[in-house]
C-alpha positions as a LaTeX table, in Angstrom:
\begin{tabular}{lrrr}
\hline
Residue & $x$ (\AA) & $y$ (\AA) & $z$ (\AA) \\
\hline
Met1 & 81.24 & 84.05 & 40.71 \\
Val2 & 81.35 & 85.65 & 43.86 \\
Gln3 & 79.04 & 88.06 & 45.40 \\
Phe4 & 80.10 & 90.89 & 47.78 \\
Thr5 & 77.29 & 92.40 & 49.93 \\
Ile6 & 77.98 & 96.39 & 51.34 \\
Asn7 & 76.36 & 96.70 & 55.05 \\
Phe8 & 75.53 & 100.09 & 54.45 \\
Arg9 & 74.31 & 99.93 & 58.73 \\
Arg10 & 78.04 & 99.40 & 59.65 \\
Glu11 & 77.80 & 102.65 & 61.79 \\
Val12 & 74.95 & 101.65 & 63.25 \\
Tyr13 & 75.51 & 98.36 & 64.31 \\
Gln14 & 79.22 & 100.05 & 65.53 \\
Arg15 & 77.28 & 102.13 & 67.96 \\
Gln16 & 75.18 & 99.37 & 69.10 \\
Gln17 & 77.98 & 97.25 & 69.75 \\
Ala18 & 79.23 & 99.97 & 71.82 \\
Arg19 & 76.24 & 100.69 & 74.01 \\
Ala20 & 76.25 & 96.95 & 74.68 \\
Arg21 & 79.63 & 96.93 & 75.74 \\
Ala22 & 79.01 & 100.06 & 78.22 \\
Arg23 & 75.69 & 98.47 & 79.42 \\
Val24 & 77.75 & 95.36 & 79.84 \\
Ile25 & 80.09 & 96.93 & 81.79 \\
Leu26 & 77.93 & 99.03 & 83.94 \\
Ile27 & 76.28 & 95.79 & 85.24 \\
Gly28 & 79.70 & 94.60 & 85.99 \\
Val29 & 80.20 & 97.62 & 88.01 \\
Trp30 & 76.87 & 97.41 & 89.83 \\
Val31 & 77.21 & 93.80 & 90.24 \\
Ala32 & 80.67 & 94.16 & 91.67 \\
Tyr33 & 79.39 & 97.28 & 94.12 \\
Phe34 & 76.78 & 95.27 & 95.54 \\
Gly35 & 78.84 & 91.95 & 95.93 \\
Val36 & 81.46 & 93.84 & 97.91 \\
Met37 & 78.54 & 95.35 & 99.68 \\
Gly38 & 77.39 & 91.88 & 100.53 \\
Leu39 & 80.45 & 91.22 & 101.76 \\
Val40 & 80.96 & 93.91 & 104.07 \\
Leu41 & 77.91 & 93.64 & 105.39 \\
Gly42 & 78.12 & 90.05 & 105.95 \\
Leu43 & 81.35 & 90.51 & 107.75 \\
Tyr44 & 79.50 & 93.18 & 110.02 \\
Gly45 & 76.49 & 90.55 & 110.26 \\
Leu46 & 79.32 & 87.62 & 111.47 \\
Asn47 & 81.09 & 90.04 & 113.88 \\
Ala48 & 77.65 & 91.02 & 115.34 \\
Ala49 & 77.10 & 87.34 & 116.16 \\
Thr50 & 80.52 & 86.80 & 117.59 \\
Tyr51 & 79.89 & 89.82 & 119.79 \\
Ala52 & 76.52 & 88.77 & 120.52 \\
Arg53 & 77.57 & 84.87 & 121.49 \\
Arg54 & 80.33 & 86.51 & 123.43 \\
Thr55 & 78.07 & 88.53 & 125.62 \\
Glu56 & 75.91 & 85.92 & 126.43 \\
Gln57 & 78.79 & 83.52 & 127.75 \\
Leu58 & 80.26 & 86.10 & 129.97 \\
Glu59 & 76.53 & 87.19 & 131.21 \\
Arg60 & 76.46 & 83.12 & 132.29 \\
Gln61 & 79.67 & 82.92 & 133.85 \\
Ala62 & 78.94 & 85.96 & 135.73 \\
Lys63 & 75.91 & 84.69 & 137.13 \\
Arg64 & 77.02 & 81.70 & 137.92 \\
Ala65 & 80.01 & 83.39 & 139.64 \\
Glu66 & 77.06 & 85.32 & 141.54 \\
Gln67 & 75.90 & 82.09 & 142.35 \\
Leu68 & 78.49 & 80.51 & 143.80 \\
Lys69 & 79.50 & 83.61 & 145.53 \\
Gly70 & 78.66 & 82.51 & 148.96 \\
Thr71 & 79.53 & 79.03 & 148.68 \\
Ala72 & 83.62 & 79.49 & 147.83 \\
Val73 & 85.90 & 78.19 & 150.25 \\
Asp74 & 88.39 & 80.99 & 151.05 \\
Trp75 & 92.10 & 80.22 & 150.59 \\
Ala76 & 94.33 & 80.40 & 153.48 \\
Leu77 & 98.16 & 80.69 & 152.54 \\
Ser78 & 100.75 & 80.16 & 154.69 \\
Ser79 & 103.66 & 82.57 & 155.19 \\
Asp80 & 106.03 & 80.15 & 153.56 \\
Asp81 & 103.38 & 80.16 & 150.35 \\
Ile82 & 103.38 & 83.79 & 150.09 \\
Asn83 & 106.85 & 84.02 & 150.68 \\
Ala84 & 107.40 & 81.84 & 147.67 \\
Ile85 & 104.98 & 83.71 & 145.34 \\
Thr86 & 106.32 & 87.10 & 146.47 \\
Gln87 & 109.96 & 85.92 & 145.38 \\
Arg88 & 108.72 & 84.20 & 142.25 \\
Ala89 & 106.91 & 87.79 & 141.35 \\
Ser90 & 110.06 & 89.58 & 142.12 \\
Ser91 & 112.61 & 87.56 & 139.73 \\
Leu92 & 110.41 & 88.04 & 136.59 \\
Ser93 & 113.13 & 90.50 & 135.73 \\
Leu94 & 115.83 & 87.77 & 136.27 \\
His95 & 113.77 & 85.23 & 134.51 \\
Arg96 & 114.08 & 87.81 & 131.60 \\
Ser97 & 117.53 & 88.44 & 131.97 \\
Val98 & 118.17 & 84.66 & 131.83 \\
Leu99 & 116.40 & 84.10 & 128.70 \\
Thr100 & 118.04 & 87.01 & 126.78 \\
Arg101 & 121.53 & 85.77 & 127.96 \\
Leu102 & 120.48 & 81.82 & 127.02 \\
Gly103 & 119.93 & 83.33 & 123.22 \\
Gln104 & 123.57 & 84.90 & 123.68 \\
Leu105 & 125.49 & 82.08 & 124.79 \\
Leu106 & 124.27 & 79.25 & 122.92 \\
Pro107 & 125.86 & 78.67 & 119.94 \\
Ala108 & 124.57 & 78.10 & 116.28 \\
Asn109 & 125.34 & 74.68 & 116.28 \\
Val110 & 122.74 & 74.31 & 119.01 \\
Arg111 & 118.91 & 74.02 & 118.44 \\
Leu112 & 116.40 & 74.38 & 121.50 \\
Ala113 & 113.38 & 72.04 & 121.29 \\
Ser114 & 111.77 & 72.80 & 124.65 \\
Leu115 & 112.51 & 74.77 & 127.65 \\
Ala116 & 110.51 & 74.50 & 130.72 \\
Trp117 & 110.14 & 76.44 & 133.94 \\
Asn118 & 109.63 & 74.88 & 136.97 \\
Ala119 & 109.30 & 71.16 & 135.30 \\
Asp120 & 109.34 & 69.61 & 138.57 \\
Ile121 & 108.35 & 71.94 & 141.21 \\
Ser122 & 106.66 & 69.59 & 143.26 \\
Gly123 & 109.91 & 67.75 & 144.32 \\
Ser124 & 112.49 & 70.51 & 145.02 \\
Gly125 & 110.19 & 73.63 & 145.81 \\
Gly126 & 112.94 & 75.88 & 144.04 \\
Leu127 & 113.02 & 77.49 & 140.69 \\
Lys128 & 114.11 & 74.83 & 137.95 \\
Leu129 & 114.60 & 75.45 & 134.43 \\
Val130 & 114.71 & 72.54 & 131.68 \\
Leu131 & 116.35 & 72.74 & 128.48 \\
Thr132 & 115.75 & 70.11 & 125.76 \\
Gly133 & 117.51 & 70.25 & 122.48 \\
Ala134 & 120.12 & 69.19 & 120.04 \\
Leu135 & 123.68 & 69.80 & 119.13 \\
Arg136 & 125.86 & 69.15 & 116.10 \\
Pro137 & 129.45 & 69.17 & 116.98 \\
Glu138 & 131.92 & 70.59 & 114.61 \\
Ala139 & 133.88 & 68.06 & 112.34 \\
Ala140 & 137.03 & 68.26 & 115.09 \\
Gln141 & 135.01 & 68.22 & 118.16 \\
Glu142 & 133.60 & 65.28 & 120.02 \\
Arg143 & 129.93 & 64.91 & 120.34 \\
Met144 & 130.13 & 64.75 & 124.22 \\
Ser145 & 132.98 & 67.39 & 124.85 \\
Ala146 & 130.75 & 69.47 & 122.65 \\
Val147 & 127.73 & 69.17 & 124.97 \\
Val148 & 129.64 & 69.35 & 128.25 \\
Gly149 & 131.39 & 72.35 & 126.85 \\
Leu150 & 127.74 & 73.90 & 126.64 \\
Val151 & 126.85 & 72.85 & 130.49 \\
Ser152 & 130.35 & 74.48 & 131.73 \\
Thr153 & 129.46 & 77.39 & 129.28 \\
Leu154 & 126.19 & 77.63 & 130.98 \\
Ser155 & 127.28 & 77.13 & 134.53 \\
Ala156 & 130.09 & 79.62 & 134.41 \\
Asp157 & 127.88 & 82.42 & 133.15 \\
Ser158 & 127.47 & 84.92 & 136.00 \\
Ile159 & 123.69 & 85.48 & 134.95 \\
Val160 & 122.56 & 82.15 & 134.70 \\
His161 & 124.52 & 81.31 & 138.24 \\
Gln162 & 122.97 & 84.27 & 140.09 \\
Ala163 & 119.38 & 82.37 & 139.00 \\
Phe164 & 120.95 & 78.54 & 139.25 \\
Lys165 & 122.84 & 77.34 & 141.55 \\
Asn166 & 123.28 & 74.20 & 140.09 \\
Val167 & 123.35 & 73.47 & 136.44 \\
Lys168 & 123.93 & 69.84 & 135.34 \\
Leu169 & 123.58 & 67.29 & 132.21 \\
Ala170 & 120.36 & 65.28 & 133.07 \\
Ser171 & 120.74 & 62.69 & 129.88 \\
Thr172 & 121.93 & 62.76 & 126.39 \\
Asn173 & 121.55 & 60.47 & 123.78 \\
Ser174 & 122.97 & 60.10 & 119.88 \\
Thr175 & 121.96 & 58.29 & 117.46 \\
Glu176 & 124.48 & 56.62 & 115.20 \\
Gly177 & 123.22 & 57.52 & 111.67 \\
Thr178 & 123.33 & 61.54 & 112.60 \\
Asn179 & 125.99 & 63.73 & 114.34 \\
Ala180 & 123.70 & 65.51 & 116.55 \\
Val181 & 123.36 & 64.60 & 119.96 \\
Glu182 & 120.14 & 65.38 & 121.73 \\
Phe183 & 120.16 & 66.58 & 125.24 \\
Val184 & 118.46 & 67.65 & 128.55 \\
Ile185 & 120.23 & 70.19 & 130.80 \\
Glu186 & 118.75 & 70.93 & 134.10 \\
Cys187 & 119.17 & 74.35 & 135.88 \\
Gln188 & 118.51 & 74.68 & 139.60 \\
\hline
\end{tabular}
């Protein structure tokens, strides 16, 4: 025999369940609110600590500079040094135009690995640009002729020639397994 039970308090039970859900949601909202507030205040605290640390560091540097003020030796620059500094400072627009032109001249099969201004300034005394990269010649093109063609393209360009009178291929390296040729081009 099957027994049935009838719950006459179902309505009350459902109201209690709804109130319990509402309380859980309200507690969740409060926890989220205070969590976000704690996070924001924590970030403000970290920012203030960083700011205080940086301020202390700058104060120490200023104090050290004040202590060393009278002991520093004055620089005496020769007229050649002053002229070299003035010349390099005035050639910044030329540097920008050379870099822009390099971006236009280099073909898609060339990948630059590094670009160094005045890489060997102690030896030559003049402006020097060293380009290091790799070139993947096209299928019908010989590897060395592609690199030599790149050097001749750079030396024939008017903007590059205005900054550098001498563009030469310093070294090449090719690996048998790959078709790429690594190169170093010096512009002086």
